[in-house]
ZAMARGU-4260 file (C-alpha; in steps of 0.2 Angstrom, whole numbers, plus 5000, padded with zeros to 4 digits):
<rodrens>
0) 5543/6166/5563 | 5545/6151/5551 | 5562/6144/5548 | 5571/6130/5539 | 5581/6122/5552
5) 5583/6105/5561 | 5575/6103/5576 | 5585/6105/5592 | 5584/6092/5606 | 5571/6102/5615
10) 5562/6104/5599 | 5561/6085/5597 | 5554/6084/5615 | 5539/6093/5609 | 5537/6086/5592
15) 5539/6068/5598 | 5526/6072/5612 | 5513/6079/5598 | 5516/6066/5586 | 5515/6052/5598
20) 5497/6056/5601 | 5491/6059/5582 | 5481/6048/5573 | 5495/6044/5560 | 5509/6039/5572
25) 5502/6034/5589 | 5516/6029/5601 | 5530/6033/5589 | 5547/6031/5598 | 5557/6048/5600
30) 5572/6040/5591 | 5561/6036/5575 | 5555/6054/5576 | 5574/6061/5578 | 5579/6050/5563
35) 5565/6054/5552 | 5570/6074/5555 | 5587/6070/5553 | 5583/6063/5535 | 5571/6077/5530
40) 5570/6094/5526 | 5562/6103/5541 | 5553/6119/5544 | 5548/6126/5561 | 5536/6140/5567
45) 5541/6149/5583 | 5533/6162/5595 | 5539/6179/5599 | 5550/6170/5613 | 5557/6157/5601
50) 5547/6142/5607 | 5543/6129/5594 | 5523/6131/5590 | 5523/6122/5574 | 5532/6109/5563
55) 5533/6101/5547 | 5545/6090/5536 | 5547/6085/5517 | 5556/6068/5513 | 5563/6071/5495
60) 5575/6065/5482 | 5577/6084/5480 | 5575/6081/5461 | 5557/6074/5457 | 5547/6071/5472
65) 5543/6077/5489 | 5531/6070/5503 | 5526/6082/5517 | 5525/6073/5534 | 5520/6078/5552
70) 5513/6094/5549 | 5508/6100/5567 | 5503/6115/5575 | 5502/6116/5595 | 5484/6119/5599
75) 5485/6136/5606 | 5492/6142/5589 | 5480/6134/5578 | 5467/6143/5567 | 5481/6158/5563
80) 5486/6149/5545 | 5503/6142/5552 | 5500/6124/5546 | 5498/6131/5528 | 5513/6143/5530
85) 5524/6128/5536 | 5519/6119/5520 | 5521/6134/5509 | 5538/6136/5517 | 5543/6118/5511
90) 5536/6121/5494 | 5548/6137/5493 | 5563/6129/5499 | 5577/6131/5487 | 5581/6112/5484
95) 5563/6108/5482 | 5559/6118/5467 | 5553/6111/5450 | 5549/6094/5458 | 5536/6084/5446
100) 5526/6077/5461 | 5521/6082/5480 | 5511/6072/5490 | 5504/6072/5507 | 5492/6062/5517
105) 5478/6070/5528 | 5462/6063/5536 | 5453/6080/5540 | 5464/6096/5534 | 5461/6095/5514
110) 5454/6113/5516 | 5472/6119/5522 | 5481/6111/5508 | 5470/6113/5494 | 5475/6132/5491
115) 5493/6126/5489 | 5489/6116/5475 | 5485/6099/5483 | 5471/6089/5477 | 5465/6071/5479
120) 5475/6059/5468 | 5471/6061/5449 | 5473/6042/5445 | 5473/6033/5462 | 5473/6016/5454
125) 5491/6020/5449 | 5496/6020/5468 | 5501/6006/5479 | 5506/6005/5497 | 5512/5993/5510
130) 5504/5999/5527 | 5510/5994/5544 | 5495/5997/5554 | 5503/5996/5572 | 5522/5999/5569
135) 5523/6007/5586 | 5511/5996/5595 | 5496/6007/5593 | 5484/6007/5578 | 5487/6020/5567
140) 5471/6029/5558
</rodrens>
């Protein structure tokens, strides 16, 4: 079951445990994950018993732009379309309609998001970034 909801303290334990081992946020402190969730639109996926099995969040001004972040599906639940369903749920959120731009970053899941309309940057030379490669003491990839 997919729902729009802020993660509970127990959910944050699962989310933090997952994110701290990812290539994009290795070693991220729990309080950073908690603050990121509190300032985002969150969506969760739960199994039949109500346990958290997937999560994603969108950072947005709710008018023009959204950044999809921290899409995660626990290993035992992968391959069932949950990652795509979580992002589709964010795209369907009532406060995220008619945005001019959606973005996300991925190293290896382009095929998951392409059916939802995501594509490589059309004009990448227009985009710039400031990147902290080791914000939590481990190099992000």
